[in-house]
N, C-alpha and C positions, 0 to 999 in steps of 0.2 A: 397633224396638228396635234395632240396631247404633247408634244415634246418641249412644246413651247412652255405650256401651261405644269406651274408650282403646284400641285396637289398637295396639302395636308389633310392629314386625319385621322381627327382627333377622336380618339376614343374610349372608352372607359365609366368616370360615376359621373353624376349629379355635378352639373354648373357651366357644363357644354355649351349651350344657349348661350346664355352671355358674354362666356368667352367669347365665344365665336361672333358675336355683335360686337364685339369690342375688337377685335381684330380686323374685321373685313372694314368697320367705318376709319379702322386707323390703317390697311392697304388702300384706304378710299383716300384718305385724304395726304398720301404719300404719291396719287398722282395713279394707282395700280385698278387696271381695269378687275375688278369682281366678281364669284361665285360661290354660289350655296349647294353642296347637295349632300341627300341625305339616303341611301340607296334602297333601305330598306328600317322601314320603321313597324311601329307599332300602330294601329289604329285607336283612336280614341276620340274622334268626332267625325262625325255624318254630314259633309257639306246638304243643305236641298235638293239639289241634283240626285242624292244617296249615293252616292262613293262616298269613303271615307278615307281620314285624311289625319296626319300627325296636326295637332295643331301646334308647337313649336315651328314648324315648316309653316305655316300659314303666317306666325308671327312675325319672322326673322325675312320672307318676303313684304310683306307690307312693314315694317320697321326699318330695313333698309332701301327699300324701294325698285326690288330685281326686278327685271321682264322677264325673266322668265316664265314659265309655266310650272304651277302646281306640280303635273303628270313627269315631266322634268326633272324636277329637286326634290321629290319623295317617287322613284319608279313600283315598288314592290312597298306593296300596305299590306300586316300580318291581321287577319282578325283574330280567330280562330284556332287555324289548322297553320300547321309548319310538314308535315311530315304529306301530305299533298301535296306538296309540291315538290314531291323526290320527282318523277317519270316527265317534271317540266324542268328539269337542272339549264341547260341550254340554252332555251328561249326565256328563262330569267337573266342567265349572265347577256345574251344579246339584249334584252331590254332597257338593262343597266347601261350597256356600254352604248347603247342607241342615245339614251338619255345621258350619257354620259358629256359623248361628243356634241351634243345641241349646247347645255352648257355651257363647257370647256373654251367651244368657237368666238374667238375673240376675248377670250380671260389674258391676262396676265397672272392669277393668282385662283384656285377655286380649292376652300374648304368643305371639306364632306366630315359628317358627322355619325357616329355610328350607332347601331343598336343600343338598348342601356345594358343588355345583356351580351356579352362578347363571344358565347360558345353558341347561340342563336346561327341554326343552318349546319352545326354540322352534322349532326342526325342527316341529312339530307347528299353529304358529300361538298359543300358548299361552304365554309367554313368561313372564316372574317379574316387572316392571315391570305386566303386564296382571292379575298374579295379588293386588299390595300395591294395586292400585286400584279394586280388584272388595270389597276388605277394607275399605278405606277406612283405611288402617295409613300411620302415620310408619314411614320403612325407617330403620335404623338397620344402616353398615356395620361390622362386629367385621372387624379388622384384625389378624393377629397377625405381631406382628414376630419372634416367638424363633426362625423358622423360614428367618431370608432371612441369608446373607452381604454383602448392598448394601442395608439398612434403607430404604435411599431409591425403593424398589423399592413400596416399599407405598401411594404416590403417586401412582406410576406405573396400581398392581394399580385405586384407587380414582378416579381419573379416566376409564380405558377402561372400568369398570360405569358408570361414568356419565355418559359419553356413550352409552351400552345404556340407561341406563334415561330420557334424553330423548331419543332415538333412537320410543322407545315411548311417547312423552306422558306418562311417572310423573316420578318425580325423588329422589333418598337426600338423607333430612333430616339428619343427622347418620352420623358415627364415633365408635366405643369403640375407641380405640388399645390390644390388649392385650397381655399378655406380654411385658412390654419389659423385660429382661435390661440390669442394673447399666449393661455399661459401653453402651448405646445412651439409656440416660436421659437424658443431656444434650442428643445429638441429636435424640431423638426431642421434648423440651418448646422447644428454642431454633428450630430451623430446621420438622422436619415439623407439630407443629402449627401454628404459622403459617399456611401453604406449603395445608394445608387446610382454613385459614379462607379464606383469597382465595381459593380455591375457590370460594366463596361457603356451606359444610357447618357445622356446631353440630357443637364435638369437644363428647362426653358425658363421658368420660372416659379419662383412661389411665391402666392397670391394671400395674404391676412387677410384674414374674417371681418368682412362690412355688410354689417345686416343691412345695410343701404342697397346696395348690387342685388339680395333677392329678393327686398321689400316689395309689397303693391303697390299703387298711390292709391289715392279714396277713388278716384277713376276707376278703378277694378271694383271697388269693394260695390261701388253703385253695379256695373255692371251683375258681379255673381246673386249679390243680394235684390236685386229685382229694387233698391231704395228709391225711394224719394225723397229727391232732394229738399231739404224745406228753406235752408238758408245756407247762400254762399258760394253759390253753383263756380263762381267763375276760380276755387282754389281745388280744385280736383285734381289738382294735381301733385298735394302734399304726399309725402313719402308717408308710410305706413309699417314704421319696424315694430310695436309691441302690442300688445293687447292686456285691457285693463277693466275687469267686471266692477263697475261700481254700483257693489252691495251693503257697505256698512254706511255708516253715519258719516256725514262731511268733515267733520274734523278728525276721525283716525284713516279716513279714506285721504287727504290730503298729503302727508308723509308721501304716501304712495305714489302718489298723481304725480311730487315734484319731481320722483325721481326718475319717472318714464320721460324715455325719447322719443320722440315723434310716434304719440298713441294711439289707437280708439281706445276711447272708452268708451264699453255697452253696457246699457243702464235703463230700466224701462221710461217711460215717457213722462211720468209722473213724480218724479224724483226730481223735483224743480231746487230742492234746494241742494243737493250735490249736481247737479249738469253747471250752475252758476258757480259754484267749489272750484268745477272742474275745468270749465272754461276759461274759469283765471291761470288755469296754468300751461295755458295753450297748447291742446291737443294737436292731431292733425284731424280730426275727425272725432264727433259723437256719433253713435249710432243709439237711436230709442227702441226702443223692443217692444212687442206688443201691441202695435198696432197705433200705440198713446201717446199723439197728439201735447206734445208740450205746453207748457202756460208763457203765452205770450214775452213774460220778462227771460224767458231764456233765449230765443230768436231773438231780442233785443242786443242781450250779449254776446249771441255767435257771431253780429253783427259786427260787434263794437273790437270784439276780439280775432277776427276772420275766420273762422272756425268752420268749417263748412257741420251742416246741422241734416242727418239721415234716419229717415223712418222706414220700421221694416216691419213684419208684421209675424217675426216669428219671436216665441220667446226669448229668454238671455241664451241656454243651454242651446237650443238649434242655432243661433245666430254666431255665438266664438268657434262652431265646429264649421261652420258654412267659412268663417272668416282664417281659421287654419287649413281648410285648403286652396282658396286666393293664395296664401305665402306661397304654395307651390306652384301655381300658374305663372308664366311670362305670356304680356301684351304686347305691343308695337308702342302703345302713349307709353307703359309704365319703362322698359327701354329706353324712349328721346327723353320723359323725366330725367333718366337716371346718368346719361351720356355722360357730361364731366365727368361723373366720379367714373363713370365704367373704364373711359379714354386715359381718363390720369390713373389707373390702376394699370391699363395694360403698358402704359410710357413710363412707369417707373419699376412696375415690379414681373416684367414678362421682357423677354432677350428675343424680340419678337423680329428686329431683322434680322438674328441669326433662324428664330424658322425660315426666314426665304431664302435661304442657302441653301 
């Protein structure tokens, strides 16, 4: 049964979940029956049933309307210990094989996602390369360019893990170079990609940095901050790409407000003059801190500009810190709000047909 299924195992760095969402949406639009599998993950969320789960798995299940159970999509969840699995390797393998068999049943293609740290389980004799061989998967390394001061380090990391896979009798089949800032674009195309190809690896895509692809929506912010929505409840799908703190005089703040794109403006509810000025630049959302309700003129202006107004009980510093945490989280609503952008990126910048070969 497994031989009839194309399995693509995405390993590596940040950005895999959004990429997986886009690829599975694309494959589905081509008439393929798709599945998602994360055999080993790190516990980050506890369900009401007191069982642990990776929230990214829940997000992809809901956003893609997948019918498979969470337990099959994510059979092994690491909480605090890895070495305790040492005497149960065969049972781990059996659990993964059985879960994957159910996921793969009736599917044309399954996208699997790796644990964040690729060396996981090496200490107990069940390294990731062995897992990719077990699933007979095409292994694709996702390299995140954005987070490096020296971009050439991505090649060093790729060589390191290529040696790791070869040592364990497996191989990395190809690479997707992800989240490439414009200032690195020329070097990635002219130097990095040819260097990767000289290693004998296929480059399946070079994806330019797009803040919209990973930015949260206002709805995500409402949920994370438990915010009260004072105005424009119908605008919660607005994308938030930037955060600005309103702590200066309106005239001084105006030039910064005009430069911001799809910003969240964070300020006290008593800063009426600044809030009115900010609303004129039509930000994605205005977040009022300290539990201070604004003047009625603010709500009238917000209704006019169509800008959501949120109220939170936290001080400005705490609010901004929570907003930064939200930026690293994906949710079903944010994926669906950005679906057009994600699919356009897959179509233009990823060799998705070659991934299926």
